[in-house]
C-alpha positions as CSV (number, residue, x, y, z in Angstrom):
1,M,-8.7,-6.7,24.2
2,T,-9.4,-3.4,24.9
3,S,-11.2,-0.9,22.7
4,T,-11.4,2.9,22.7
5,T,-12.7,5.6,20.6
6,S,-10.2,8.2,21.7
7,S,-6.4,8.7,21.6
8,H,-3.8,11.5,21.4
9,F,-4.8,12.1,17.5
10,E,-7.7,14.4,16.2
11,P,-10.8,12.8,15.1
12,L,-10.5,12.0,11.3
13,P,-13.2,13.6,8.6
14,L,-15.3,10.7,8.0
15,P,-18.4,10.2,6.2
16,P,-21.4,10.1,9.0
17,T,-21.5,6.6,8.6
18,V,-18.0,5.9,9.0
19,S,-16.3,5.6,12.2
20,E,-12.8,5.0,13.7
21,R,-11.2,3.1,16.8
22,Y,-8.8,1.7,18.4
23,I,-8.4,-2.1,19.6
24,T,-5.3,-3.5,21.5
25,C,-5.0,-7.3,21.5
26,N,-2.4,-9.1,24.1
27,A,-1.7,-11.5,21.1
28,S,-0.9,-9.1,19.0
29,D,2.4,-6.0,19.5
30,L,0.1,-3.7,17.6
31,S,-2.6,-1.3,18.9
32,Y,-5.0,-1.2,15.5
33,H,-6.6,1.8,14.2
34,I,-10.0,0.6,12.2
35,L,-12.3,2.7,10.3
36,E,-15.5,0.4,10.2
37,A,-18.8,1.1,8.4
38,G,-22.0,-1.3,8.6
39,V,-23.5,-3.9,11.3
40,K,-21.5,-6.2,12.9
41,G,-22.9,-9.3,12.8
42,Q,-23.2,-9.1,9.0
43,P,-20.4,-10.6,6.6
44,L,-17.3,-9.1,6.8
45,I,-14.9,-7.2,4.6
46,L,-11.6,-6.2,5.1
47,L,-10.1,-3.8,3.4
48,A,-6.1,-3.4,2.8
49,H,-4.5,-0.1,1.8
50,G,-2.0,0.7,-0.3
51,F,1.5,3.1,-0.2
52,P,1.8,6.0,0.5
53,E,-2.0,5.7,2.0
54,L,-4.0,4.5,4.8
55,A,-7.4,3.1,6.2
56,Y,-8.8,6.7,5.4
57,S,-8.2,5.8,1.6
58,W,-11.5,3.2,1.9
59,R,-13.3,6.4,3.2
60,K,-15.4,7.0,0.4
61,C,-16.0,3.4,-0.8
62,M,-16.8,2.1,3.0
63,P,-20.9,3.6,3.2
64,G,-21.5,1.8,-0.3
65,L,-19.8,-1.6,1.0
66,A,-21.9,-1.1,4.2
67,K,-25.1,-0.8,2.1
68,A,-25.0,-3.4,0.6
69,G,-25.0,-5.4,3.9
70,Y,-21.5,-5.9,4.8
71,Y,-19.8,-5.0,8.1
72,T,-16.9,-3.3,6.4
73,V,-13.4,-2.4,8.5
74,A,-10.5,-0.5,7.0
75,V,-7.3,-0.7,9.2
76,D,-3.9,1.2,9.6
77,Q,-1.4,-1.6,8.5
78,R,1.6,-2.3,10.4
79,G,4.4,0.7,9.6
80,Y,1.5,2.8,8.5
81,G,-0.8,5.6,10.7
82,R,-2.3,5.6,13.7
83,T,-1.6,1.8,14.2
84,T,1.2,1.8,16.7
85,G,3.5,-1.1,18.0
86,W,5.6,-1.5,15.3
87,D,9.3,-1.4,14.7
88,A,10.0,2.3,14.3
89,S,13.6,2.7,14.8
90,T,15.9,4.3,12.0
91,F,16.6,3.4,8.7
92,D,19.7,1.8,9.9
93,D,18.3,0.1,13.1
94,V,14.9,-1.0,12.2
95,D,14.6,-4.6,12.3
96,L,13.2,-5.5,8.9
97,A,12.0,-8.8,9.8
98,T,9.3,-7.7,11.6
99,F,7.7,-6.6,8.5
100,S,7.6,-10.2,7.0
101,V,4.8,-11.2,4.7
102,T,3.9,-13.8,7.4
103,N,3.5,-10.7,10.0
104,L,1.1,-9.0,7.8
105,V,-0.9,-12.0,7.8
106,R,-1.0,-12.6,11.2
107,D,-1.7,-9.2,11.7
108,M,-5.4,-9.5,9.8
109,V,-5.9,-12.7,11.4
110,V,-5.4,-11.3,15.1
111,L,-7.3,-8.5,14.2
112,V,-10.4,-10.0,12.6
113,H,-10.6,-12.3,16.1
114,A,-10.7,-9.6,17.8
115,L,-13.3,-8.3,16.0
116,G,-15.1,-11.3,16.9
117,Y,-15.4,-13.1,13.8
118,R,-14.1,-16.4,12.5
119,Q,-14.0,-15.7,9.0
120,V,-13.7,-13.1,6.5
121,D,-16.0,-13.1,3.2
122,C,-13.7,-10.8,1.6
123,I,-10.5,-9.2,1.4
124,V,-9.7,-6.1,-0.8
125,G,-6.5,-5.1,-1.3
126,H,-5.2,-1.9,-3.1
127,D,-1.4,-1.6,-4.5
128,F,1.0,-2.5,-1.4
129,G,-2.3,-3.9,0.3
130,S,-2.7,-6.1,-2.9
131,V,0.1,-7.9,-1.3
132,T,-0.9,-8.8,2.1
133,A,-4.6,-9.6,0.9
134,S,-2.9,-12.0,-2.0
135,L,-1.0,-13.9,0.9
136,C,-3.9,-14.2,3.5
137,A,-6.1,-15.8,0.9
138,L,-3.3,-18.0,0.3
139,T,-2.0,-19.0,3.4
140,R,-5.8,-19.2,5.3
141,P,-7.9,-20.4,2.1
142,D,-10.2,-21.3,5.2
143,F,-10.4,-18.0,7.0
144,F,-10.6,-15.8,4.0
145,H,-13.1,-16.8,1.5
146,K,-12.4,-14.2,-1.4
147,V,-10.0,-11.7,-2.3
148,V,-9.9,-8.9,-4.6
149,L,-6.9,-7.4,-6.1
150,I,-6.6,-3.3,-7.2
151,S,-3.6,-2.3,-8.7
152,H,-1.3,-4.5,-8.3
153,P,-1.4,-8.5,-9.9
154,F,-1.1,-11.3,-7.9
155,K,2.1,-12.9,-9.2
156,G,2.2,-16.2,-7.8
157,T,4.1,-17.9,-5.1
158,P,8.6,-17.6,-5.5
159,V,10.0,-20.2,-8.3
160,L,12.8,-22.5,-7.0
161,P,15.7,-23.6,-9.6
162,F,14.1,-26.9,-10.4
163,N,15.9,-30.1,-11.6
164,V,19.4,-28.5,-11.4
165,S,21.5,-31.2,-9.7
166,T,22.8,-32.9,-12.2
167,K,23.0,-29.4,-14.6
168,T,25.5,-26.9,-14.8
169,E,23.3,-23.1,-13.9
170,S,22.8,-20.9,-16.4
171,P,25.4,-18.2,-16.1
172,P,23.1,-15.0,-14.0
173,K,21.0,-12.7,-16.3
174,R,21.9,-9.2,-16.8
175,D,20.6,-6.9,-13.6
176,I,17.8,-4.9,-15.1
177,R,18.9,-1.6,-12.9
178,D,22.3,-1.7,-15.0
179,D,20.1,-1.9,-17.9
180,L,18.1,1.4,-16.9
181,A,21.0,3.6,-15.5
182,S,23.0,2.4,-19.2
183,L,20.3,4.0,-21.1
184,P,20.8,7.3,-22.7
185,S,18.3,8.8,-20.3
186,P,19.5,6.6,-17.3
187,R,16.4,5.9,-15.6
188,K,16.0,3.9,-12.1
189,H,12.8,1.4,-10.7
190,Y,10.5,3.0,-8.2
191,K,10.2,-0.1,-6.0
192,W,14.7,-0.2,-5.3
193,Y,14.5,3.7,-5.0
194,Y,12.0,3.2,-1.8
195,S,14.5,0.6,-0.3
196,T,17.5,3.2,0.4
197,R,18.3,5.4,2.6
198,E,17.7,8.3,0.2
199,A,13.7,7.6,0.2
200,N,13.5,6.9,3.6
201,S,14.4,10.3,3.9
202,D,13.2,12.2,0.9
203,M,9.6,10.7,2.3
204,A,9.7,11.9,5.6
205,A,11.0,15.2,5.4
206,S,8.0,17.4,6.4
207,D,8.7,20.4,4.2
208,G,6.9,20.5,1.0
209,L,5.2,17.1,2.0
210,R,1.6,18.4,0.9
211,E,2.4,19.9,-1.9
212,F,4.5,16.5,-2.8
213,L,1.4,14.0,-2.1
214,R,-1.3,16.0,-4.0
215,G,1.2,16.1,-7.1
216,Y,1.9,11.9,-6.5
217,F,-1.9,11.4,-6.4
218,Y,-2.8,13.4,-8.7
219,L,-0.2,11.6,-11.4
220,K,-1.3,8.4,-10.3
221,S,-5.2,9.6,-11.1
222,A,-7.2,9.5,-14.5
223,D,-6.9,13.3,-14.1
224,W,-3.5,13.1,-15.3
225,T,-3.0,13.2,-19.1
226,G,0.4,11.6,-19.2
227,N,-1.1,8.3,-18.2
228,N,-1.2,5.4,-20.9
229,P,-2.0,2.0,-19.1
230,R,-1.2,-0.5,-21.4
231,P,1.1,-3.9,-21.9
232,L,4.9,-3.8,-22.1
233,K,6.1,-5.9,-24.6
234,A,8.8,-7.2,-22.1
235,W,10.6,-6.7,-19.2
236,T,13.5,-4.8,-20.6
237,A,15.1,-1.3,-19.9
238,E,13.7,0.2,-23.5
239,D,9.8,-1.2,-22.5
240,L,10.3,0.1,-18.9
241,A,11.1,3.5,-19.6
242,Q,8.0,4.4,-21.6
243,M,6.5,4.6,-18.1
244,P,5.8,7.2,-16.4
245,L,9.0,9.1,-14.2
246,Y,7.2,8.4,-11.1
247,Y,7.5,4.6,-12.1
248,I,11.0,4.5,-13.5
249,M,12.8,7.7,-12.0
250,P,15.7,9.7,-13.7
251,L,18.4,7.8,-11.9
252,G,20.0,11.1,-10.2
253,S,16.1,12.1,-9.0
254,G,14.3,11.5,-5.8
255,M,10.8,10.8,-5.6
256,R,9.7,14.7,-5.2
257,E,11.8,15.6,-8.1
258,S,10.2,12.9,-10.0
259,V,6.9,13.9,-9.9
260,R,7.9,18.0,-10.0
261,K,9.0,16.9,-13.2
262,E,5.4,15.7,-15.0
263,L,3.1,18.2,-13.1
264,D,0.8,20.0,-15.2
265,S,-1.7,22.9,-14.8
266,G,-4.6,20.0,-14.4
267,I,-3.5,19.6,-11.0
268,D,-5.9,21.3,-9.9
269,K,-8.9,18.9,-10.5
270,S,-7.8,17.1,-8.0
271,Q,-9.0,19.3,-5.6
272,R,-12.7,17.8,-6.8
273,W,-11.7,14.2,-5.1
274,L,-9.0,15.4,-2.4
275,S,-9.6,18.7,-0.8
276,E,-7.2,20.3,1.6
277,T,-9.0,18.9,4.8
278,E,-8.7,15.5,3.4
279,L,-5.1,16.1,2.5
280,D,-4.3,16.9,6.1
281,V,-5.0,13.3,7.3
């Protein structure tokens, strides 16, 4: 294993008690970029970020966790940020199998061993990171002792058809995507959009990226008055259509356009918690 604090990237603007470094380990194809706070040897808390986020997203939480007595580590996950070694091929050529959930779990296990730990006191996941965190706890409960999920529930393990060997299977259910597209104001689910070539081009374009990301984070914050979290009655197009446009998008719009449709003057409030310097990261 090798560890270094230098790279071709500029150092991140971090709180005084948080540092960054890069870890390369022969057991993994990755060179990990991590942030850390606290004293090594204390119980380990591992932080897994969401999308579109980075380990940097945890910078304001880490000093408090370290002060509470934890060695706190946040990592740029496979496919994100300054961690390298993952398949960065074009949309058509990338090997999606390298981003399997088993690889996400293995990435964490390898990193923890490289840090000199044989167990994680708690793994915390936000958004997409909750997928990693929940599967780490499910797959290796001996290794990941506690789990915290933020903004993304654990939906359970996949359910297969049961006791159907002598029965006629029910006709396939109608695809919710067809129902959303058939609404008077046609819509689509953001997760399906993000799996398309269109989304890849939309998210990767550098022109206007800063403005888009500030708007995106603002709309997902408590500062945007359009947010009204509440349970939906059912998984139907009509119920889903109650959600903001950044979740259930207009059928003909990309994510950048969907965000622009919702923006208001309140976006200036985001400067309180996301400075221009931080947005540069």
